[in-house]
C-alpha positions as CSV (number, residue, x, y, z in Angstrom):
1,M,41.2,-33.5,7.3
2,C,37.9,-33.9,5.4
3,L,39.4,-36.7,3.2
4,A,41.2,-38.6,6.1
5,E,38.0,-39.2,8.0
6,P,36.1,-41.1,5.2
7,Q,39.3,-43.1,4.5
8,A,39.6,-44.1,8.2
9,K,35.9,-45.0,8.2
10,R,36.3,-47.1,5.1
11,Q,39.2,-49.0,6.7
12,R,37.1,-49.8,9.8
13,F,34.1,-51.0,7.7
14,V,36.3,-53.2,5.5
15,S,37.8,-54.8,8.6
16,A,34.4,-55.3,10.1
17,I,33.0,-57.0,6.9
18,G,35.9,-59.4,6.6
19,T,37.9,-60.9,3.7
20,Q,36.8,-63.1,0.8
21,K,37.6,-66.2,2.8
22,V,34.8,-65.5,5.3
23,V,31.5,-67.3,4.7
24,L,29.1,-65.0,2.9
25,T,26.4,-65.1,5.5
26,D,28.8,-64.1,8.2
27,R,30.1,-61.3,6.0
28,A,26.6,-60.2,5.3
29,Q,25.8,-60.1,9.0
30,R,28.9,-58.0,9.7
31,L,27.9,-55.7,6.9
32,K,24.5,-55.3,8.4
33,D,26.0,-54.5,11.7
34,A,28.3,-51.9,10.2
35,V,25.5,-50.4,8.1
36,R,23.3,-50.2,11.2
37,R,25.8,-47.8,12.7
38,D,26.4,-45.8,9.5
39,G,24.7,-46.3,6.1
40,M,27.9,-45.2,4.3
41,A,29.4,-48.6,5.2
42,F,27.6,-50.0,2.2
43,K,29.7,-47.8,-0.1
44,W,32.8,-49.7,0.9
45,A,31.4,-53.2,0.9
46,P,33.0,-55.7,-1.5
47,E,31.5,-55.6,-5.0
48,D,30.1,-59.1,-4.8
49,M,28.2,-58.2,-1.7
50,R,27.0,-54.9,-3.2
51,A,25.8,-56.8,-6.3
52,D,23.9,-59.4,-4.2
53,L,20.2,-58.4,-4.3
54,D,19.3,-60.2,-1.1
55,V,22.2,-58.7,0.8
56,G,21.3,-55.3,-0.5
57,R,17.7,-55.6,0.6
58,A,18.8,-56.7,4.0
59,V,21.2,-53.9,4.4
60,V,18.7,-51.2,3.3
61,A,16.1,-52.7,5.6
62,E,18.6,-52.1,8.4
63,N,19.4,-48.5,7.5
64,W,17.5,-46.5,4.9
65,E,20.6,-44.2,4.4
66,A,22.4,-47.1,2.8
67,L,20.3,-46.6,-0.3
68,E,22.4,-43.5,-1.1
69,W,25.4,-45.8,-1.6
70,A,23.6,-48.6,-3.3
71,P,24.3,-49.6,-6.9
72,E,21.8,-48.6,-9.6
73,E,20.3,-52.1,-9.7
74,L,19.4,-51.9,-6.0
75,R,18.0,-48.4,-6.3
76,A,15.7,-49.8,-9.0
77,D,14.5,-52.6,-6.8
78,A,11.0,-51.9,-5.5
79,V,11.4,-54.1,-2.4
80,A,14.6,-52.4,-1.3
81,V,13.2,-48.9,-2.0
82,L,10.0,-49.6,-0.2
83,A,11.9,-50.8,2.8
84,A,13.9,-47.6,2.8
85,V,11.0,-45.1,2.4
86,T,9.1,-47.0,5.0
87,Q,11.8,-45.9,7.5
88,H,12.2,-42.4,6.1
89,G,10.4,-40.7,3.3
90,L,13.5,-38.8,2.2
91,A,15.0,-42.1,1.0
92,L,13.0,-41.5,-2.2
93,Q,15.6,-39.1,-3.4
94,W,18.0,-42.1,-4.0
95,A,15.4,-44.3,-5.7
96,A,15.7,-44.9,-9.5
97,P,13.5,-42.6,-11.6
98,C,11.2,-45.4,-12.5
99,L,10.3,-46.0,-8.8
100,R,10.0,-42.3,-8.1
101,G,7.0,-42.5,-10.3
102,D,5.5,-45.5,-8.5
103,V,2.3,-44.4,-6.7
104,Q,2.6,-46.9,-3.9
105,I,6.2,-46.2,-3.1
106,V,5.8,-42.4,-3.4
107,L,2.7,-42.5,-1.2
108,V,4.5,-44.4,1.6
109,A,7.5,-42.0,1.3
110,I,5.2,-38.9,1.6
111,Q,3.2,-40.4,4.5
112,N,6.6,-40.6,6.3
113,N,7.8,-37.2,5.2
114,W,5.9,-34.6,3.1
115,R,9.2,-33.3,1.7
116,A,9.5,-36.5,-0.3
117,L,7.1,-34.9,-2.8
118,Q,10.0,-32.9,-4.3
119,W,11.6,-36.2,-5.5
120,S,8.5,-37.7,-7.0
121,T,8.0,-37.5,-10.8
122,D,6.1,-34.5,-12.2
123,N,3.1,-36.7,-13.1
124,L,2.7,-37.7,-9.4
125,K,3.1,-34.1,-8.2
126,V,-0.3,-33.4,-9.7
127,N,-1.9,-36.7,-8.5
128,E,-4.6,-35.6,-6.0
129,E,-4.1,-38.6,-3.7
130,I,-0.4,-37.8,-3.5
131,L,-1.0,-34.1,-3.0
132,L,-3.5,-34.6,-0.3
133,A,-1.1,-36.9,1.6
134,A,1.7,-34.3,1.4
135,V,-0.3,-31.1,1.9
136,G,-2.3,-32.9,4.7
137,Q,1.0,-32.9,6.7
138,D,2.2,-29.4,5.8
139,W,0.9,-26.8,3.4
140,R,4.5,-26.0,2.4
141,A,4.4,-29.1,0.3
142,L,2.7,-26.9,-2.3
143,E,6.2,-25.4,-3.0
144,F,7.0,-28.6,-4.9
145,V,4.0,-28.6,-7.1
146,P,4.6,-27.7,-10.8
147,H,3.7,-24.1,-11.5
148,S,1.6,-25.0,-14.5
149,I,-1.1,-26.9,-12.6
150,R,-4.3,-25.7,-11.0
151,L,-5.1,-27.1,-7.6
152,S,-8.3,-29.0,-6.9
153,S,-10.7,-27.6,-4.3
154,A,-10.0,-30.6,-2.0
155,V,-6.3,-29.9,-2.0
156,A,-6.8,-26.2,-1.4
157,Q,-9.2,-26.9,1.5
158,V,-6.6,-29.1,3.2
159,A,-3.8,-26.5,2.7
160,V,-5.6,-23.6,4.2
161,A,-6.9,-25.7,7.1
162,H,-3.4,-25.7,8.6
163,P,-2.7,-23.5,11.6
164,G,-0.2,-20.8,10.7
165,W,-1.1,-21.0,7.0
166,A,-0.8,-17.7,5.2
167,L,-1.4,-16.8,1.6
168,E,1.1,-13.9,1.8
169,E,3.9,-16.6,2.3
170,M,2.9,-18.3,-0.9
171,P,4.9,-17.7,-4.2
172,E,3.1,-15.6,-6.8
173,W,2.0,-18.5,-8.9
174,L,0.2,-20.1,-6.0
175,R,-1.5,-16.8,-5.1
176,A,-2.8,-16.9,-8.6
177,D,-4.4,-20.3,-8.1
178,P,-8.2,-19.9,-8.2
179,A,-9.1,-22.8,-5.8
180,L,-6.4,-21.8,-3.3
181,A,-7.5,-18.1,-3.4
182,V,-11.1,-19.0,-2.8
183,E,-10.4,-21.3,0.1
184,A,-8.0,-18.7,1.6
185,V,-10.6,-15.9,1.6
186,R,-13.3,-18.3,2.8
187,Q,-11.2,-19.0,5.8
188,E,-10.2,-15.3,6.3
189,W,-11.6,-12.6,4.1
190,R,-8.6,-10.3,4.7
191,A,-6.5,-12.8,2.7
192,L,-8.0,-11.1,-0.4
193,E,-5.3,-8.5,-0.1
194,H,-2.7,-11.2,-1.0
195,V,-4.5,-12.8,-3.9
196,S,-2.7,-12.2,-7.2
197,P,-4.3,-9.1,-8.9
198,E,-3.9,-10.9,-12.3
199,L,-6.1,-13.7,-11.1
200,L,-8.8,-11.3,-9.8
201,F,-8.9,-9.4,-13.1
202,T,-9.7,-12.6,-14.9
203,N,-11.6,-14.5,-12.2
204,A,-13.4,-12.6,-9.5
205,S,-14.5,-15.7,-7.5
206,A,-12.2,-15.0,-4.6
207,A,-13.3,-11.3,-4.4
208,R,-16.9,-12.4,-4.4
209,E,-16.3,-14.9,-1.7
210,A,-14.5,-12.4,0.5
211,I,-17.1,-9.7,0.0
212,C,-19.9,-12.2,0.8
213,Q,-18.2,-12.6,4.2
214,N,-17.5,-9.0,4.9
215,W,-18.3,-5.9,2.7
216,R,-15.0,-4.3,3.8
217,A,-13.2,-6.8,1.6
218,L,-14.2,-4.5,-1.3
219,R,-11.5,-2.1,-0.1
220,L,-8.9,-4.8,-0.4
221,A,-9.6,-5.5,-4.0
222,P,-7.5,-3.9,-6.7
223,R,-8.7,-0.4,-7.5
224,P,-10.3,-1.2,-10.8
225,L,-12.4,-4.0,-9.2
226,R,-13.8,-1.6,-6.6
227,K,-15.8,-0.2,-9.6
228,D,-17.2,-3.6,-10.6
229,R,-21.0,-3.4,-10.4
230,G,-21.4,-7.0,-9.3
231,L,-18.9,-6.7,-6.4
232,V,-20.3,-3.4,-5.3
233,L,-23.8,-4.9,-5.2
234,L,-22.6,-7.6,-3.0
235,A,-21.0,-5.1,-0.6
236,A,-24.0,-2.7,-0.7
237,A,-26.3,-5.6,0.4
238,Q,-24.4,-5.7,3.6
239,N,-23.7,-2.0,4.1
240,G,-25.4,0.6,2.0
241,L,-22.8,3.2,2.9
242,V,-20.5,1.6,0.3
243,L,-22.4,3.9,-2.0
244,A,-20.3,6.8,-0.6
245,S,-17.1,5.4,-2.1
246,V,-18.2,4.3,-5.6
247,P,-17.8,6.2,-8.9
248,E,-20.6,8.6,-9.8
249,D,-21.9,6.4,-12.6
250,L,-22.8,3.7,-10.0
251,Q,-24.5,6.3,-7.8
252,T,-26.9,6.7,-10.8
253,D,-27.6,2.9,-11.0
254,R,-31.2,2.6,-9.7
255,E,-30.9,-1.1,-8.8
256,L,-27.7,-0.6,-6.8
257,V,-29.0,2.5,-5.0
258,L,-32.2,0.7,-4.1
259,V,-30.2,-2.2,-2.6
260,A,-28.0,0.2,-0.7
261,V,-30.8,2.4,0.6
262,R,-32.9,-0.6,1.7
263,Q,-29.9,-1.8,3.7
264,T,-28.9,1.6,5.1
265,W,-31.4,4.5,4.8
266,S,-28.7,7.2,5.0
267,A,-27.1,5.8,1.8
268,I,-29.6,8.0,0.0
269,G,-27.3,10.9,0.8
270,W,-24.9,9.5,-1.8
271,A,-27.4,8.7,-4.5
272,S,-27.6,10.9,-7.5
273,E,-29.9,13.9,-7.5
274,T,-32.1,12.1,-10.0
275,L,-32.5,9.0,-7.8
276,R,-33.2,11.1,-4.7
277,G,-36.3,12.2,-6.6
278,D,-37.3,8.6,-7.3
279,K,-40.4,7.8,-5.2
280,E,-39.6,4.1,-4.6
281,V,-36.0,5.0,-3.5
282,L,-37.2,7.7,-1.2
283,L,-39.9,5.5,0.3
284,A,-37.3,2.8,1.0
285,A,-35.3,5.3,3.0
286,V,-38.1,7.1,4.9
287,E,-39.7,3.8,6.0
288,Q,-36.5,3.1,7.9
289,N,-35.9,6.6,9.1
290,G,-38.2,9.5,8.4
291,M,-35.3,12.0,8.5
292,A,-34.3,10.7,5.1
293,L,-37.0,13.1,3.9
294,K,-34.4,16.0,4.1
295,W,-32.7,14.5,1.0
296,A,-35.9,14.6,-1.0
297,P,-36.5,17.3,-3.7
298,E,-39.3,19.8,-3.1
299,E,-41.9,18.0,-5.2
300,L,-41.6,14.7,-3.2
301,R,-41.8,16.6,0.1
302,Q,-45.3,17.5,-1.0
303,D,-46.2,13.9,-1.6
304,R,-48.7,12.8,1.1
305,E,-47.8,9.1,0.9
306,I,-44.1,9.8,1.4
307,A,-44.8,12.4,4.1
308,F,-47.0,10.0,6.1
309,A,-44.4,7.2,5.8
310,A,-41.7,9.6,7.1
311,V,-43.7,11.1,9.9
312,Q,-45.0,7.8,11.2
313,N,-41.4,6.6,11.4
314,N,-40.0,9.7,12.9
315,W,-42.1,12.7,14.1
316,E,-39.1,15.1,13.4
317,A,-39.6,14.5,9.7
318,L,-42.5,16.9,9.9
319,E,-39.9,19.6,9.7
320,F,-39.0,18.6,6.1
321,C,-42.6,18.1,4.8
322,G,-43.9,20.5,2.2
323,E,-45.6,23.6,3.5
324,D,-49.0,22.5,2.4
325,L,-48.6,19.1,4.2
326,R,-47.6,20.8,7.4
327,A,-51.1,22.2,7.3
328,D,-52.6,18.7,7.0
329,R,-54.4,18.1,10.3
330,E,-54.2,14.3,10.1
331,L,-50.4,14.4,9.3
332,V,-49.7,16.9,12.1
333,L,-51.7,14.8,14.6
334,A,-49.7,11.7,13.6
335,A,-46.6,13.7,14.5
336,V,-47.7,15.2,17.8
337,V,-49.0,11.9,19.1
338,Q,-45.4,10.7,19.0
339,N,-43.9,13.9,20.5
340,G,-45.8,17.1,21.2
341,L,-42.8,19.2,20.2
342,A,-43.7,18.4,16.5
343,L,-46.2,21.2,17.0
344,Q,-43.4,23.7,16.3
345,W,-43.4,22.6,12.6
346,A,-47.1,22.6,12.1
347,A,-48.6,25.4,9.9
348,S,-49.7,28.4,11.9
349,D,-53.4,27.7,11.3
350,L,-53.1,24.5,13.2
351,H,-51.6,26.1,16.2
352,G,-55.1,27.3,17.0
353,D,-56.7,23.9,16.6
354,R,-57.7,22.9,20.1
355,E,-57.5,19.1,19.5
356,V,-54.1,19.4,17.9
357,D,-52.7,21.6,20.7
358,L,-54.3,19.5,23.5
359,T,-52.9,16.3,21.9
360,A,-49.5,17.9,21.7
361,V,-49.3,19.2,25.4
362,Q,-50.7,15.9,26.7
363,Q,-47.8,14.1,25.1
364,N,-45.2,16.8,26.0
365,G,-46.0,19.7,28.2
366,L,-43.2,21.8,26.7
367,A,-45.2,22.0,23.4
368,F,-47.2,24.7,25.3
369,E,-44.6,27.1,23.9
370,W,-46.2,26.8,20.4
371,V,-49.9,26.7,21.5
372,S,-51.8,29.7,20.0
373,P,-52.1,32.7,22.4
374,E,-55.8,32.3,22.6
375,L,-55.6,28.7,23.8
376,Q,-52.9,29.5,26.3
377,H,-55.8,30.7,28.5
378,D,-57.8,27.5,28.1
379,R,-57.9,26.0,31.6
380,E,-58.2,22.3,30.5
381,L,-55.3,22.7,28.0
382,V,-53.1,24.5,30.6
383,L,-53.8,21.9,33.2
384,A,-52.9,19.1,30.8
385,A,-49.6,20.8,30.0
386,V,-48.7,21.5,33.6
387,R,-49.6,18.0,34.7
388,Q,-47.3,16.6,32.0
389,N,-44.4,19.0,32.8
390,W,-44.6,21.4,35.8
391,E,-42.0,23.7,34.2
392,V,-44.8,25.0,32.0
393,L,-45.9,27.1,35.0
394,D,-43.1,29.5,34.1
395,W,-44.9,30.3,30.8
396,I,-48.5,30.8,31.9
397,S,-50.1,34.2,32.6
398,E,-50.6,35.6,36.1
399,D,-54.4,35.1,35.8
400,M,-53.9,31.4,35.0
401,R,-51.5,31.0,37.9
402,E,-54.1,32.4,40.3
403,E,-56.7,29.9,38.9
404,L,-54.3,27.0,39.4
405,R,-52.9,28.0,42.8
406,E,-55.3,25.7,44.7
407,E,-54.5,22.8,42.4
408,F,-50.7,23.3,42.5
409,P,-50.0,25.0,45.9
410,C,-46.4,23.6,46.1
411,F,-45.4,25.2,42.8
412,I,-47.2,28.5,42.8
């Protein structure tokens, strides 16, 4: 069955072309008509017609598929091949090897169909103009590129710009291409997960590019690279909490810890004990959030400069100041001005300081709970506390209530 059909076709084409007695131009026209319907007609044309260059060019110009059945001489004819690839790029597969290395012909073929790249010679598969023409149509053209080459940045940019492009669909050798890897993660940092580990171990450019976009990319890097100081520094500059997941030797790196703490104050919680006792590191943390003082060693909690920086940022930091500093009148006033409740952490001697207590209850009446017993009978101080928060009335003595009855008849 499969053999009978071509034989029947051949007989029809031979009849259509005519016999040797027919004038050549008439026969040529009949051949063109036959080829227009099916390029295979050229296979069964008389030898004198197949050998005629002008006839062959005319036939191929009529139907590019005729090139498949053309004699070698015609396949090596630039005019005929150019006419074929102009119609369809895949005609390049039937061109003579010498023309599959012709830049003009290959470029025309690829512009018609990117798959034509597979039939070009190896030297043209690395030609940037040719590659850009093919990859510009479809990133899958990269499949036909020799494995030994390295892509240019321009070709890589064009490849990853295609919708639906995905590094994970690339063969291993392309996932190991430096330019392609960098462009892939530049477009989407999560692509780092699919970059060849072998490439990253020798060239960390893609990892740096991904981490510059998002610190989380560090988690996608191969495990050994997650310990790379340079990459960790890049990540820490975006989120200091990276310090929590790095090896201990990096938690003792002063420069890295400073970068992390300046970015996120709570990163000091993962710094080494030695660096928690570093004044510059601690100042960087407490200037963002005074509560970082709780990570400080005892000797730095006694440091007045650090204590003031912490308390001015957050009044609650007074709780973690050294005992001697909690007796520092100026420091305590700086805390109670923000919130009177800071009075609870002041040294007992300051609880009897009228200015400190009055400042505290004026800011928050509930600080009255920590006012010294003697001053809890001070009319001006009690009035200030009650005016700030009427609930203080529950804590004052009966004598004071009687004194204040006229002023607060609705509450007493």
